[in-house]
C-alpha positions as CSV (number, residue, x, y, z in Angstrom):
1,M,62.1,25.3,107.1
2,R,61.0,24.8,110.7
3,Y,58.0,22.7,111.5
4,E,56.1,25.7,112.9
5,E,56.7,27.6,109.7
6,Y,55.5,24.6,107.7
7,K,52.3,24.4,109.7
8,L,51.7,28.2,109.4
9,N,52.3,28.0,105.6
10,R,50.1,25.0,105.4
11,I,47.3,26.7,107.2
12,T,47.6,29.8,104.9
13,H,47.9,27.6,101.8
14,H,51.2,29.1,100.8
15,Y,53.2,25.9,101.3
16,S,56.5,25.8,99.6
17,P,58.6,23.0,101.1
18,S,62.0,24.3,100.0
19,P,64.0,25.6,102.9
20,N,65.2,29.2,102.7
21,P,68.5,30.6,104.0
22,T,66.8,32.5,106.9
23,S,65.1,29.5,108.4
24,N,68.1,28.4,110.5
25,F,67.6,24.8,109.3
26,S,71.0,23.5,109.7
27,A,71.8,19.9,108.7
28,K,74.3,19.6,111.4
29,S,71.9,20.1,114.3
30,N,69.8,17.4,115.9
31,Q,66.8,19.7,115.6
32,S,67.0,19.7,111.8
33,Y,66.7,15.9,111.7
34,I,63.8,15.9,114.2
35,A,62.2,18.7,112.0
36,L,62.6,16.4,109.0
37,L,60.7,13.7,110.8
38,D,58.0,16.1,112.0
39,I,57.5,17.5,108.5
40,A,57.3,13.9,107.1
41,Y,54.9,12.8,109.8
42,Y,52.7,15.8,109.1
43,V,52.6,15.1,105.3
44,Y,51.9,11.4,105.8
45,R,49.2,12.1,108.4
46,S,47.5,14.9,106.4
47,F,46.9,12.4,103.5
48,G,45.6,9.7,105.8
49,L,48.6,7.3,105.3
50,V,49.1,7.1,109.0
51,K,46.8,8.0,111.9
52,D,49.4,8.7,114.6
53,Q,53.1,8.8,115.5
54,Q,53.1,5.1,116.4
55,Q,51.9,4.1,112.9
56,F,54.4,6.5,111.4
57,S,57.3,5.1,113.4
58,E,56.4,1.5,112.6
59,R,55.0,1.6,109.0
60,V,57.1,4.4,107.5
61,L,60.3,4.4,109.5
62,G,60.4,0.7,110.1
63,R,61.1,1.1,113.8
64,A,59.3,0.5,117.1
65,Q,56.0,2.3,117.7
66,S,57.6,4.7,120.2
67,Y,60.6,5.6,118.0
68,L,59.5,9.1,117.0
69,S,58.2,10.2,120.4
70,C,61.4,8.9,122.0
71,M,63.6,10.7,119.6
72,K,61.8,14.0,120.3
73,A,61.5,13.5,124.1
74,R,65.1,12.5,124.6
75,K,66.4,14.9,122.0
76,R,68.3,12.2,120.2
77,T,69.4,12.3,116.6
78,P,67.6,9.9,114.2
79,S,70.1,7.6,112.5
80,Q,71.1,7.9,108.9
81,P,69.5,4.6,107.9
82,V,66.1,5.8,109.3
83,L,66.3,9.0,107.4
84,F,67.3,7.3,104.1
85,H,64.5,4.7,104.7
86,L,62.1,7.6,105.0
87,L,63.4,9.2,101.9
88,R,63.0,5.9,99.9
89,D,59.4,5.6,101.2
90,A,58.6,9.2,100.3
91,K,60.0,8.6,96.8
92,L,57.9,5.5,96.5
93,Q,54.7,7.4,97.5
94,C,55.5,10.2,95.0
95,K,56.1,7.7,92.2
96,S,52.9,5.8,93.0
97,I,50.9,9.0,92.9
98,A,52.4,10.0,89.6
99,A,51.5,6.6,88.1
100,N,47.9,7.1,89.0
101,K,45.8,7.7,85.8
102,H,44.0,10.6,87.4
103,F,47.2,12.4,88.4
104,G,47.4,15.9,86.8
105,M,43.7,16.1,86.1
106,P,42.0,19.2,87.4
107,Y,39.4,17.3,89.3
108,A,42.1,15.3,91.2
109,E,43.0,18.2,93.6
110,S,43.9,16.0,96.6
111,L,46.0,13.6,94.5
112,N,47.9,16.5,92.9
113,R,48.4,18.2,96.2
114,A,49.7,15.0,97.7
115,H,52.2,14.7,94.9
116,K,53.3,18.3,95.4
117,E,53.7,17.7,99.2
118,F,55.7,14.5,98.8
119,A,57.9,16.1,96.1
120,G,58.6,19.0,98.5
121,L,59.4,16.6,101.3
122,I,61.8,14.7,99.1
123,R,63.5,17.9,98.0
124,I,64.0,19.1,101.6
125,M,65.3,15.7,102.7
126,E,67.7,15.4,99.8
127,E,69.1,18.8,100.3
128,Q,69.7,18.2,104.0
129,L,71.0,14.7,103.7
130,I,73.3,15.5,100.8
131,S,74.7,18.7,102.5
132,D,75.4,16.6,105.6
133,N,77.5,14.0,103.7
């Protein structure tokens, strides 16, 4: 799923983060890795875990503050360790949400939505990273 499709689906509340065969989301292309980072950044930012790309690069990816913007501007491919670091962090976020005593309750809409979004991000990343190996 392309980032633009993700944003459109997010706006219309029909978000389903699993890629479909018509999305041209190829694990072999540099754009798919950048799209993974963009989707992850959007998820982290939408739940207030980071406020900008600099925080995302530093806190989530474990790189310099300019990492994400440089990858996009220079059209470089993010390294496998960075992608697997992101995957580990997303799994940690998802497990932390699931461990919350309010998770699954009807009144915890934001918490439940965050879990769904992180689970979707994990699913997309695993499918792309596994198909690439």
